[in-house]
Each structure stands twice: as C-alpha cells, then as structure tokens.
C-alpha positions as CSV (number, residue, x, y, z in Angstrom):
1,E,0.0,0.0,0.0
2,D,1.2,3.5,-0.8
3,L,1.9,5.2,2.5
4,S,2.3,8.6,0.9
5,A,-1.5,9.2,1.1
6,Y,-1.2,9.2,5.0
7,P,0.0,12.2,7.1
8,S,3.7,11.6,7.6
9,D,3.7,12.5,11.4
10,A,1.0,9.8,11.9
11,I,2.9,7.2,10.0
12,D,6.1,8.0,11.9
13,A,4.3,7.8,15.3
14,V,2.9,4.3,14.4
15,V,6.0,2.9,12.7
16,N,8.4,4.1,15.3
17,D,6.5,2.8,18.3
18,N,8.3,0.3,20.5
19,I,7.7,-3.4,20.1
20,V,6.8,-4.9,23.5
21,W,5.1,-8.0,24.8
22,V,1.4,-7.2,24.8
23,H,-1.4,-9.0,26.6
24,T,-4.2,-8.9,24.0
25,D,-7.0,-9.8,26.4
26,L,-6.3,-7.6,29.4
27,R,-9.7,-7.2,31.1
28,M,-11.1,-7.4,34.6
29,Q,-11.9,-11.0,34.2
30,N,-8.3,-11.8,33.5
31,I,-6.8,-9.9,36.5
32,L,-6.7,-11.8,39.8
33,I,-6.9,-9.8,43.1
34,H,-6.2,-11.3,46.5
35,N,-6.5,-9.4,49.7
36,G,-6.8,-6.1,47.7
37,R,-3.5,-6.8,45.8
38,L,-2.7,-7.9,42.3
39,A,-2.2,-11.7,42.5
40,G,-1.8,-12.5,38.9
41,V,-2.8,-12.0,35.3
42,I,-4.3,-14.9,33.2
43,D,-5.2,-15.7,29.6
44,W,-1.9,-15.0,27.8
45,E,-2.4,-17.3,24.9
46,H,-3.0,-14.6,22.2
47,S,-0.2,-12.3,23.6
48,G,2.7,-11.4,21.6
49,W,5.3,-9.0,20.3
50,L,3.4,-6.0,19.1
51,P,3.7,-2.2,18.9
52,Q,3.2,-0.8,22.4
53,H,0.1,1.3,21.4
54,W,-1.7,-2.0,20.6
55,Q,-2.2,-2.5,24.3
56,L,-4.2,0.7,24.3
57,H,-6.4,-0.7,21.6
58,M,-7.1,-3.6,23.9
59,L,-7.9,-1.3,26.9
60,R,-9.9,1.4,25.2
61,D,-12.1,-0.5,22.7
62,P,-15.4,-1.3,24.3
63,M,-16.3,-3.7,21.5
64,H,-13.1,-5.6,22.1
65,N,-12.6,-6.4,25.8
66,C,-13.5,-3.4,27.9
67,V,-16.9,-2.5,29.4
68,G,-18.3,-0.3,32.1
69,I,-16.0,1.4,34.6
70,W,-12.9,-0.4,33.1
71,V,-13.3,1.3,29.7
72,R,-14.2,4.6,31.2
73,Y,-11.0,4.6,33.2
74,W,-8.8,3.8,30.2
75,L,-10.7,6.1,27.8
76,Y,-11.1,9.2,30.0
77,E,-9.0,9.0,33.1
78,H,-5.7,7.3,32.7
79,R,-3.1,8.7,30.2
80,F,0.1,7.1,29.2
81,D,3.3,9.0,28.2
82,E,2.9,11.5,25.4
83,R,4.8,9.3,22.9
84,L,2.6,6.3,23.4
85,E,-0.6,8.4,23.4
86,R,0.6,9.9,20.1
87,S,1.2,6.5,18.6
88,Y,-2.2,5.3,19.7
89,Q,-4.0,8.4,18.3
90,A,-2.2,8.2,15.0
91,S,-3.2,4.5,14.7
92,I,-6.9,5.3,15.0
93,M,-7.0,8.4,12.7
94,K,-9.3,8.1,9.7
95,G,-7.2,6.9,6.8
96,V,-4.4,5.6,9.1
97,S,-6.2,2.8,10.9
98,M,-3.8,0.0,10.3
99,Y,-5.5,-2.7,12.3
100,Y,-9.1,-3.7,12.6
101,R,-11.4,-0.6,12.4
C-alpha cells in the first residue's frame, strides 16, 4: 500500500512505536486480586510482540474487551506517556487505521 497518502507524522508515530510483549485480552476477568492486591494475570495465549500502542487498543475499545468502569477509566481518566498516546491516536486516525477498524 502507498503510505504517501497518509499524514507523515501519523505514520512516523505508528511505525516508530516500541515493540513490546502485549497482553491482548487484558480485562477485569483476567486480573486476579487477592486481599486487595494484584495476585496474577491470566489468559496469555494470544499475547505477543506488538507495537506498544496495541495495548491501548485492547484497553480502550469497548467492542473488544472493555466494558463499564474499566473502559471509562482507560478512555477518559488514565493517560500514558505522550509518545505512546501519540502513537495510539495516530493509529486510529481516519485513513491511518492500520489494524481492525
């Protein structure tokens, strides 16, 4: 595909994102709490090495895994560092959406 049709700053933000191990099904049902503390995270079978902003797709997409207070927190309250937020925003721009939208 010809990437020249996309805004160059958006492409740079997505292409230059860090590749990290991402849990692709991180939702409340997969987080184990014991005595008010994190005890574990389960359901890792679809995890893998992906751009770091992919984790934000998993956390912020109500159609994917997130519902209720969980999605509201990740959409409206918590912010990651500026570089990661820029990569995520670029990846969901109209015409740049490189994944599943």
